[in-house]
DRENDO-181974 format. One record per atom (N, C-alpha, C): residue in three letters; x negated, y negated, z. Coordinates in pm, 1 decimal, always signed. Example, Ala and Ser with C-alpha at 12.3 -4.5 7.8 and 13.67 -1.06 7.14 Angstrom:
residues 2
ALA, -1319.0, +569.0, +780.0 .
ALA, -1230.0, +450.0, +780.0 .
ALA, -1320.0, +330.0, +780.0 .
SER, -1285.0, +225.0, +708.0 .
SER, -1367.0, +106.0, +714.0 .
SER, -1290.0, -3.0, +787.0 .
***
This chain:
residues 113
MET, -16469.2, +14150.3, +2656.0 .
MET, -16513.8, +14201.7, +2557.0 .
MET, -16636.5, +14082.5, +2501.6 .
ALA, -16690.8, +14086.4, +2513.9 .
ALA, -16771.7, +13996.7, +2383.6 .
ALA, -16769.9, +13993.3, +2258.9 .
ASN, -16747.0, +13927.8, +2210.9 .
ASN, -16757.8, +13833.6, +2057.0 .
ASN, -16933.7, +13863.2, +2024.3 .
VAL, -16987.3, +13949.0, +1961.3 .
VAL, -17093.7, +13970.1, +1895.6 .
VAL, -17140.7, +13842.3, +1772.8 .
THR, -16962.7, +13786.0, +1701.7 .
THR, -16987.7, +13704.2, +1590.6 .
THR, -17036.0, +13619.1, +1595.9 .
CYS, -17010.5, +13512.0, +1711.6 .
CYS, -17004.2, +13435.7, +1719.4 .
CYS, -17176.2, +13416.7, +1735.7 .
CYS, -17218.7, +13211.6, +1723.0 .
CYS, -17366.0, +13144.4, +1703.6 .
CYS, -17463.0, +13205.7, +1801.8 .
THR, -17422.3, +13206.0, +1941.6 .
THR, -17509.3, +13197.4, +2042.3 .
THR, -17464.8, +13264.2, +2223.9 .
ARG, -17320.3, +13276.5, +2111.9 .
ARG, -17310.8, +13326.7, +2233.4 .
ARG, -17235.6, +13228.6, +2377.4 .
SER, -17268.0, +13155.3, +2375.9 .
SER, -17293.5, +13005.4, +2454.1 .
SER, -17232.2, +12951.7, +2409.8 .
GLY, -17081.0, +12879.6, +2429.3 .
GLY, -17011.8, +12731.3, +2411.5 .
GLY, -17096.9, +12641.7, +2438.6 .
LEU, -17196.9, +12684.8, +2501.6 .
LEU, -17257.9, +12482.0, +2550.6 .
LEU, -17280.6, +12477.7, +2427.8 .
LYS, -17375.2, +12578.3, +2317.7 .
LYS, -17527.1, +12571.2, +2341.8 .
LYS, -17422.3, +12576.9, +2199.0 .
ASP, -17351.4, +12656.5, +2135.1 .
ASP, -17255.3, +12599.7, +2008.2 .
ASP, -17194.2, +12444.8, +1982.5 .
TRP, -17124.9, +12419.1, +2040.4 .
TRP, -17124.8, +12264.7, +2081.5 .
TRP, -17224.3, +12201.8, +2112.4 .
PHE, -17398.2, +12248.7, +2115.8 .
PHE, -17470.7, +12147.8, +2124.3 .
PHE, -17550.5, +12190.7, +1928.2 .
LEU, -17558.2, +12309.1, +1887.7 .
LEU, -17575.0, +12362.3, +1751.7 .
LEU, -17517.7, +12309.0, +1674.7 .
GLN, -17361.1, +12259.1, +1695.1 .
GLN, -17300.3, +12142.3, +1674.0 .
GLN, -17319.6, +12061.0, +1597.8 .
ARG, -17305.8, +11943.2, +1696.2 .
ARG, -17395.5, +11809.2, +1751.8 .
ARG, -17462.9, +11791.4, +1676.3 .
ILE, -17651.8, +11899.0, +1672.1 .
ILE, -17729.0, +11865.1, +1591.6 .
ILE, -17692.0, +11938.8, +1509.8 .
SER, -17619.8, +12012.9, +1383.5 .
SER, -17626.6, +11995.4, +1253.6 .
SER, -17505.6, +11914.4, +1213.9 .
ALA, -17473.8, +11806.5, +1266.3 .
ALA, -17374.5, +11773.3, +1256.4 .
ALA, -17470.2, +11589.8, +1241.1 .
ILE, -17549.0, +11719.3, +1293.8 .
ILE, -17656.7, +11526.1, +1231.3 .
ILE, -17753.8, +11545.3, +1134.1 .
ILE, -17776.0, +11631.7, +1150.0 .
ILE, -17859.6, +11676.9, +1012.6 .
ILE, -17815.9, +11678.5, +890.8 .
ILE, -17667.7, +11684.0, +856.6 .
ILE, -17572.3, +11676.4, +733.3 .
ILE, -17564.2, +11503.4, +704.6 .
MET, -17569.9, +11450.6, +843.3 .
MET, -17483.7, +11310.3, +806.9 .
MET, -17635.9, +11196.6, +786.5 .
LEU, -17761.0, +11238.9, +854.6 .
LEU, -17918.8, +11165.7, +712.0 .
LEU, -17886.1, +11222.5, +581.3 .
TYR, -17901.2, +11405.4, +623.0 .
TYR, -17884.0, +11438.2, +406.6 .
TYR, -17761.0, +11351.5, +336.7 .
ALA, -17692.5, +11299.3, +412.7 .
ALA, -17588.7, +11194.4, +295.5 .
ALA, -17628.3, +11109.0, +315.3 .
ILE, -17704.2, +11045.8, +392.9 .
ILE, -17731.1, +10895.7, +394.6 .
ILE, -17846.2, +10901.1, +317.0 .
PHE, -17939.8, +11019.9, +291.6 .
PHE, -18022.6, +11007.6, +186.3 .
PHE, -17969.7, +11018.2, +55.7 .
ILE, -17815.2, +11064.7, +39.3 .
ILE, -17834.7, +11096.9, -99.9 .
ILE, -17730.6, +10933.8, -159.4 .
VAL, -17717.5, +10912.3, -80.3 .
VAL, -17615.4, +10749.8, -148.1 .
VAL, -17678.9, +10662.8, -91.8 .
VAL, -17812.4, +10648.2, -76.5 .
VAL, -17939.8, +10609.1, -91.7 .
VAL, -18007.5, +10600.1, -227.0 .
VAL, -18005.7, +10782.0, -223.9 .
VAL, -18025.9, +10820.8, -315.9 .
VAL, -18025.9, +10733.3, -439.8 .
VAL, -17814.2, +10751.4, -428.9 .
VAL, -17728.6, +10722.1, -545.5 .
VAL, -17748.4, +10562.1, -621.1 .
LEU, -17802.5, +10466.0, -517.7 .
LEU, -17790.7, +10353.5, -543.0 .
LEU, -17913.2, +10310.5, -595.1 .
CYS, -18034.5, +10363.5, -541.8 .
CYS, -18113.7, +10344.1, -590.8 .
CYS, -18138.3, +10389.5, -752.2 .
LEU, -18041.0, +10462.4, -769.8 .
LEU, -18047.8, +10494.8, -951.0 .
LEU, -18010.2, +10432.0, -1026.8 .
SER, -17969.1, +10330.3, -1000.5 .
SER, -17938.6, +10135.4, -1071.2 .
SER, -17810.2, +10195.7, -1223.5 .
GLY, -17734.7, +10295.9, -1192.3 .
GLY, -17645.2, +10298.6, -1297.8 .
GLY, -17763.8, +10461.3, -1382.3 .
ASP, -17867.6, +10496.2, -1384.0 .
ASP, -17965.5, +10539.6, -1472.8 .
ASP, -17916.5, +10736.2, -1390.1 .
GLY, -17797.8, +10756.9, -1376.8 .
GLY, -17758.6, +10903.3, -1368.7 .
GLY, -17757.6, +11054.9, -1410.7 .
SER, -17841.4, +11034.2, -1529.3 .
SER, -17886.4, +11123.3, -1584.0 .
SER, -17975.3, +11264.4, -1531.4 .
TYR, -17946.4, +11319.3, -1592.1 .
TYR, -17932.4, +11449.9, -1538.2 .
TYR, -18151.9, +11505.8, -1591.8 .
HIS, -18143.7, +11454.3, -1604.0 .
HIS, -18337.8, +11460.3, -1625.5 .
HIS, -18351.3, +11332.7, -1501.5 .
THR, -18299.5, +11221.2, -1435.4 .
THR, -18356.7, +11155.6, -1265.8 .
THR, -18324.2, +11247.0, -1208.5 .
TRP, -18217.9, +11278.6, -1167.0 .
TRP, -18145.1, +11399.3, -1150.5 .
TRP, -18304.1, +11544.5, -1068.8 .
MET, -18316.9, +11581.1, -1204.3 .
MET, -18457.7, +11688.0, -1198.3 .
MET, -18501.4, +11623.4, -1179.6 .
ALA, -18555.6, +11475.3, -1191.1 .
ALA, -18722.8, +11446.0, -1176.6 .
ALA, -18713.5, +11461.7, -926.1 .
ILE, -18585.3, +11429.3, -916.0 .
ILE, -18584.9, +11324.7, -795.2 .
ILE, -18602.0, +11533.2, -671.3 .
PHE, -18523.6, +11579.2, -762.1 .
PHE, -18511.4, +11752.4, -702.3 .
PHE, -18614.9, +11755.9, -720.1 .
GLN, -18737.1, +11798.9, -783.2 .
GLN, -18849.1, +11858.1, -806.2 .
GLN, -18951.0, +11856.3, -700.0 .
ASN, -18863.3, +11689.5, -639.2 .
ASN, -19027.4, +11704.3, -507.9 .
ASN, -18959.8, +11830.6, -357.6 .
THR, -19069.9, +11880.8, -335.8 .
THR, -19069.0, +11955.5, -251.7 .
THR, -18997.0, +11927.8, -158.0 .
TRP, -19000.2, +11868.8, -52.9 .
TRP, -18933.4, +11808.5, +47.6 .
TRP, -18813.4, +11786.6, -13.0 .
VAL, -18742.4, +11698.6, -65.2 .
VAL, -18613.8, +11753.6, -98.8 .
VAL, -18520.2, +11848.4, -75.2 .
LYS, -18642.3, +11938.6, -151.1 .
LYS, -18565.7, +12086.2, -145.6 .
LYS, -18562.7, +12125.0, -103.3 .
VAL, -18617.1, +12084.1, +84.2 .
VAL, -18645.0, +12185.5, +218.7 .
VAL, -18570.0, +12089.9, +285.5 .
PHE, -18514.6, +11962.9, +223.3 .
PHE, -18402.0, +11881.9, +281.4 .
PHE, -18280.2, +11900.0, +306.4 .
THR, -18310.6, +11988.7, +127.4 .
THR, -18175.6, +12008.8, +123.1 .
THR, -18120.5, +12159.8, +224.5 .
LEU, -18254.2, +12198.3, +188.6 .
LEU, -18234.9, +12354.8, +223.4 .
LEU, -18168.0, +12378.7, +369.6 .
LEU, -18253.1, +12312.6, +406.3 .
LEU, -18205.8, +12284.7, +504.2 .
LEU, -18055.6, +12190.9, +615.1 .
ALA, -18091.1, +12086.8, +482.0 .
ALA, -17890.3, +12058.7, +510.9 .
ALA, -17808.5, +12124.1, +533.5 .
PHE, -17802.9, +12238.7, +414.0 .
PHE, -17733.8, +12376.4, +379.4 .
PHE, -17762.8, +12454.8, +484.5 .
LEU, -17843.2, +12469.0, +526.8 .
LEU, -17796.8, +12594.1, +688.4 .
LEU, -17716.3, +12498.5, +832.6 .
ALA, -17791.5, +12363.5, +800.5 .
ALA, -17675.2, +12214.6, +932.0 .
ALA, -17539.2, +12336.1, +880.9 .
LEU, -17511.4, +12296.6, +736.7 .
LEU, -17368.9, +12322.6, +707.8 .
LEU, -17297.1, +12449.0, +727.3 .
ILE, -17379.4, +12544.2, +736.7 .
ILE, -17326.2, +12669.7, +718.5 .
ILE, -17320.0, +12686.5, +851.1 .
ALA, -17408.0, +12603.0, +926.7 .
ALA, -17430.6, +12676.2, +1072.0 .
ALA, -17360.1, +12593.2, +1124.6 .
HIS, -17281.1, +12477.0, +1096.0 .
HIS, -17200.0, +12398.3, +1103.5 .
HIS, -16982.7, +12471.4, +1099.0 .
ALA, -17017.5, +12492.5, +986.1 .
ALA, -16880.5, +12599.6, +967.6 .
ALA, -16864.5, +12648.0, +1044.0 .
TRP, -16977.0, +12761.9, +1043.4 .
TRP, -16897.8, +12903.9, +1117.5 .
TRP, -16900.6, +12866.5, +1236.5 .
ILE, -16967.7, +12778.3, +1300.8 .
ILE, -16918.1, +12804.7, +1430.6 .
ILE, -16801.5, +12705.9, +1479.7 .
GLY, -16710.4, +12630.7, +1361.2 .
GLY, -16591.1, +12565.2, +1356.0 .
GLY, -16500.9, +12696.9, +1352.5 .
MET, -16517.3, +12773.8, +1208.7 .
MET, -16445.3, +12863.0, +1179.1 .
MET, -16435.0, +12994.4, +1289.0 .
TRP, -16546.6, +13058.5, +1376.4 .
TRP, -16505.5, +13166.1, +1503.4 .
TRP, -16454.4, +13060.0, +1545.0 .
THR, -16458.3, +12945.7, +1596.8 .
THR, -16367.2, +12891.8, +1653.3 .
THR, -16220.0, +12927.9, +1664.9 .
ILE, -16188.4, +12834.5, +1482.2 .
ILE, -16036.9, +12867.0, +1496.5 .
ILE, -16012.8, +13045.3, +1465.0 .
PHE, -16123.8, +13090.8, +1445.4 .
PHE, -16065.6, +13272.6, +1410.1 .
PHE, -15979.7, +13329.3, +1505.5 .
THR, -16130.8, +13277.4, +1644.6 .
THR, -16103.1, +13355.0, +1766.9 .
THR, -15962.3, +13301.6, +1844.8 .
ASP, -15939.0, +13133.3, +1775.1 .
ASP, -15807.4, +13165.8, +1895.5 .
ASP, -15740.8, +13140.7, +1863.7 .
TYR, -15676.0, +13088.8, +1739.2 .
TYR, -15510.8, +13111.2, +1609.9 .
TYR, -15569.1, +13201.8, +1547.8 .
VAL, -15617.6, +13330.6, +1530.3 .
VAL, -15592.4, +13447.2, +1462.9 .
VAL, -15567.2, +13588.4, +1553.5 .
LYS, -15449.2, +13585.9, +1621.0 .
LYS, -15455.8, +13716.2, +1724.1 .
LYS, -15366.9, +13776.2, +1726.4 .
CYS, -15396.2, +13818.3, +1581.2 .
CYS, -15416.7, +13977.9, +1512.0 .
CYS, -15630.1, +14021.6, +1514.6 .
ALA, -15671.6, +14077.1, +1527.8 .
ALA, -15806.1, +14138.6, +1584.6 .
ALA, -15833.2, +14169.1, +1445.7 .
TRP, -15781.9, +14242.8, +1399.6 .
TRP, -15877.1, +14290.9, +1272.3 .
TRP, -15848.0, +14173.0, +1128.1 .
PHE, -15739.4, +14174.7, +1131.8 .
PHE, -15725.6, +13998.5, +1061.8 .
PHE, -15782.4, +13922.9, +1035.6 .
ALA, -15857.0, +13898.3, +1202.4 .
ALA, -15960.3, +13770.6, +1262.1 .
ALA, -16124.9, +13784.8, +1149.3 .
GLY, -16115.7, +13939.0, +1153.8 .
GLY, -16230.7, +14048.7, +1185.8 .
GLY, -16256.5, +14041.6, +1018.7 .
ILE, -16180.1, +14032.9, +924.9 .
ILE, -16117.8, +14038.7, +831.5 .
ILE, -16168.7, +13886.8, +729.4 .
LEU, -16147.3, +13774.1, +821.6 .
LEU, -16173.8, +13672.0, +772.6 .
LEU, -16266.3, +13621.0, +837.7 .
GLN, -16338.2, +13721.5, +913.7 .
GLN, -16509.2, +13641.1, +977.7 .
GLN, -16575.6, +13688.3, +890.7 .
VAL, -16552.9, +13799.7, +805.3 .
VAL, -16600.0, +13852.0, +655.9 .
VAL, -16632.3, +13857.6, +592.1 .
ALA, -16520.0, +13758.9, +561.7 .
ALA, -16465.3, +13688.6, +429.2 .
ALA, -16532.3, +13550.7, +402.6 .
ALA, -16519.1, +13498.7, +594.6 .
ALA, -16616.3, +13413.9, +556.7 .
ALA, -16767.1, +13430.3, +540.8 .
ILE, -16870.7, +13489.4, +617.3 .
ILE, -17008.7, +13483.9, +601.0 .
ILE, -16994.8, +13563.0, +518.1 .
VAL, -16902.9, +13617.7, +380.4 .
VAL, -16985.1, +13659.7, +280.0 .
VAL, -16986.7, +13521.5, +211.6 .
GLY, -16907.1, +13439.1, +184.2 .
GLY, -16905.8, +13318.0, +137.2 .
GLY, -17037.4, +13206.4, +145.8 .
TYR, -17029.5, +13235.6, +289.3 .
TYR, -17162.9, +13160.7, +350.6 .
TYR, -17305.8, +13221.0, +254.2 .
PHE, -17287.8, +13283.3, +302.5 .
PHE, -17362.0, +13399.1, +202.3 .
PHE, -17451.0, +13420.4, +78.0 .
THR, -17310.1, +13342.7, +3.4 .
THR, -17317.4, +13357.2, -153.0 .
THR, -17345.1, +13251.9, -211.0 .
CYS, -17291.2, +13187.4, -91.9 .
CYS, -17318.7, +12949.3, -173.3 .
CYS, -17454.2, +12953.6, -92.9 .
PHE, -17548.4, +13030.8, +28.4 .
PHE, -17669.3, +12977.4, +22.7 .
PHE, -17780.5, +13084.9, -136.3 .
ILE, -17744.1, +13158.0, -97.5 .
ILE, -17842.9, +13261.9, -262.0 .
ILE, -17792.2, +13135.3, -399.9 .
TRP, -17664.2, +13092.5, -378.5 .
TRP, -17645.8, +13054.8, -556.2 .
TRP, -17724.8, +12930.8, -515.0 .
LEU, -17753.0, +12855.9, -400.8 .
LEU, -17810.0, +12714.5, -374.1 .
LEU, -18033.2, +12705.0, -404.0 .
ILE, -17985.0, +12873.3, -344.2 .
ILE, -18189.9, +12895.5, -370.0 .
ILE, -18187.1, +12875.7, -479.8 .
CYS, -18089.4, +12979.4, -563.8 .
CYS, -18122.0, +13051.5, -695.4 .
CYS, -18144.6, +12818.1, -761.8 .
ILE, -18005.8, +12753.2, -760.8 .
ILE, -17994.9, +12670.4, -831.5 .
ILE, -18181.0, +12541.4, -784.3 .
LEU, -18221.0, +12524.7, -692.2 .
LEU, -18302.4, +12476.8, -641.5 .
LEU, -18464.5, +12576.1, -592.8 .
PHE, -18444.8, +12692.2, -674.9 .
PHE, -18545.9, +12711.0, -746.2 .
PHE, -18560.9, +12798.3, -817.3 .
***
């Protein structure tokens, strides 16, 4: 029986997608660290607003968050299918994860735009 809730239906493609998403997350983390170090002590709300008013920062943030969701989903799907033996409980956990990821994504859209 094929599980249609996996990302690509291929273990190798899922592995590759998780590695690519990890690189995107790492680049975003480096970007945030550089921004924090360049603030030189002025971490006020208005400074952060000015940084995140740039369209490219919003797009990069959105891309990093989508990468985080993909990365987390592949990991959680693997855990649910490998370690949760009760099919209906694994299904409930998968639905809960999807609802959580979707809710966080909508929240991010509200914050950024």
